[in-house]
DRENVEX-234626 format. One line per 10 residues: number of its first residue (from 1); their letters; for each residue x, y, z of N, C-alpha, C, O. Coordinates in steps of 0.05 Angstrom, whole numbers, padded with zeros to 5 digits. Layout:
BEGIN
NUM = A = X,Y,Z,X,Y,Z,X,Y,Z,X,Y,Z | ...
END
This chain:
BEGIN
1 = MDVIRILFAI = -00294,00064,-00137,-00288,00035,-00128,-00255,00020,-00139,-00238,00005,-00129 | -00262,00041,-00172,-00241,00032,-00193,-00207,00022,-00171,-00194,00002,-00171 | -00205,00054,-00149,-00180,00054,-00140,-00180,00031,-00109,-00159,00026,-00098 | -00194,00026,-00103,-00190,00000,-00078,-00184,-00026,-00102,-00165,-00041,-00096 | -00194,-00029,-00120,-00191,-00053,-00137,-00157,-00049,-00147,-00143,-00068,-00140 | -00148,-00035,-00156,-00109,-00019,-00169,-00099,-00038,-00146,-00084,-00056,-00149 | -00114,-00028,-00117,-00105,-00025,-00102,-00097,-00055,-00081,-00082,-00063,-00063 | -00114,-00061,-00096,-00115,-00087,-00078,-00102,-00114,-00112,-00096,-00138,-00109 | -00102,-00103,-00133,-00079,-00113,-00155,-00062,-00108,-00149,-00046,-00125,-00157 | -00044,-00082,-00131,-00023,-00090,-00145,-00010,-00109,-00108,00012,-00118,-00107
11 = ILPPVGVFLQ = -00022,-00110,-00094,-00014,-00115,-00059,-00014,-00152,-00068,00004,-00168,-00063 | -00051,-00157,-00086,-00055,-00180,-00083,-00073,-00186,-00104,-00098,-00189,-00104 | -00049,-00187,-00126,-00060,-00189,-00162,-00099,-00213,-00157,-00119,-00219,-00171 | -00095,-00215,-00145,-00121,-00250,-00148,-00141,-00223,-00133,-00160,-00217,-00148 | -00141,-00216,-00122,-00159,-00205,-00102,-00172,-00196,-00122,-00189,-00206,-00137 | -00156,-00163,-00120,-00155,-00156,-00145,-00178,-00171,-00169,-00201,-00179,-00163 | -00168,-00172,-00190,-00194,-00192,-00213,-00229,-00207,-00203,-00252,-00211,-00211 | -00208,-00210,-00177,-00240,-00241,-00169,-00254,-00195,-00157,-00278,-00187,-00154 | -00244,-00188,-00156,-00263,-00164,-00143,-00278,-00150,-00175,-00302,-00143,-00177 | -00259,-00149,-00198,-00270,-00135,-00221,-00295,-00164,-00230,-00320,-00163,-00225
21 = VGLGLHFWLN = -00285,-00183,-00240,-00296,-00206,-00254,-00307,-00236,-00235,-00318,-00256,-00242 | -00301,-00231,-00220,-00311,-00257,-00199,-00287,-00278,-00194,-00264,-00273,-00188 | -00304,-00314,-00201,-00284,-00332,-00215,-00282,-00350,-00239,-00282,-00374,-00243 | -00280,-00320,-00259,-00288,-00332,-00278,-00249,-00337,-00290,-00229,-00331,-00276 | -00247,-00346,-00310,-00218,-00350,-00322,-00203,-00326,-00321,-00180,-00334,-00320 | -00203,-00311,-00321,-00180,-00285,-00311,-00183,-00287,-00288,-00181,-00264,-00280 | -00189,-00302,-00264,-00186,-00301,-00235,-00161,-00327,-00237,-00143,-00328,-00220 | -00164,-00349,-00258,-00154,-00367,-00247,-00115,-00359,-00260,-00092,-00360,-00250 | -00129,-00349,-00291,-00113,-00347,-00307,-00083,-00329,-00279,-00064,-00341,-00269 | -00093,-00290,-00273,-00079,-00292,-00249,-00068,-00303,-00233,-00046,-00295,-00224
31 = ILLTLCGYIP = -00081,-00322,-00225,-00067,-00334,-00202,-00046,-00348,-00219,-00023,-00342,-00213 | -00048,-00364,-00239,-00026,-00381,-00252,-00001,-00358,-00258,00021,-00368,-00260 | -00004,-00329,-00261,00005,-00309,-00269,00018,-00307,-00247,00033,-00326,-00242 | 00018,-00288,-00231,00032,-00304,-00196,00033,-00305,-00191,00035,-00290,-00171 | 00035,-00339,-00191,00053,-00353,-00180,00075,-00359,-00189,00092,-00370,-00176 | 00078,-00346,-00229,00094,-00348,-00244,00127,-00318,-00237,00152,-00315,-00239 | 00103,-00304,-00229,00119,-00283,-00213,00110,-00262,-00214,00094,-00258,-00233 | 00116,-00235,-00192,00087,-00225,-00176,00083,-00205,-00211,00066,-00217,-00223 | 00089,-00192,-00220,00097,-00169,-00240,00072,-00178,-00251,00051,-00166,-00247 | 00074,-00206,-00268,00065,-00205,-00292,00041,-00213,-00280,00023,-00213,-00297
41 = GIIHAIWVIL = 00030,-00220,-00251,00000,-00224,-00232,-00010,-00196,-00237,-00030,-00185,-00247 | 00018,-00188,-00223,00000,-00142,-00229,-00013,-00130,-00254,-00032,-00116,-00259 | 00008,-00144,-00270,00009,-00128,-00301,-00018,-00142,-00323,-00021,-00136,-00347 | -00043,-00168,-00300,-00059,-00178,-00318,-00082,-00171,-00300,-00104,-00177,-00309 | -00081,-00158,-00272,-00098,-00154,-00258,-00110,-00116,-00254,-00132,-00109,-00245 | -00085,-00099,-00267,-00092,-00082,-00271,-00110,-00072,-00302,-00127,-00054,-00307 | -00093,-00100,-00324,-00106,-00088,-00349,-00141,-00103,-00350,-00158,-00095,-00366 | -00145,-00124,-00331,-00164,-00133,-00322,-00192,-00119,-00319,-00214,-00120,-00328 | -00167,-00099,-00286,-00190,-00076,-00273,-00188,-00047,-00302,-00200,-00028,-00293 | -00183,-00044,-00314,-00181,-00027,-00334,-00189,-00018,-00368,-00188,00000,-00385
51 = RK = -00197,-00049,-00362,-00219,-00059,-00391,-00241,-00051,-00378,-00239,-00027,-00374 | -00254,-00058,-00372,-00274,-00045,-00355,-00288,-00022,-00358,-00304,-00015,-00340
END
């Protein structure tokens, strides 16, 4: 399942984070990071997915 989340994290970072943690703080932070720049959103999403 982590492979699917990582693929979503690369294509749409907030979706990958949502699949991992739901509508929590990390989800909203990832939306903000993705809006500021696509690469920070990807890095944060992969970090959240691999952290658990």
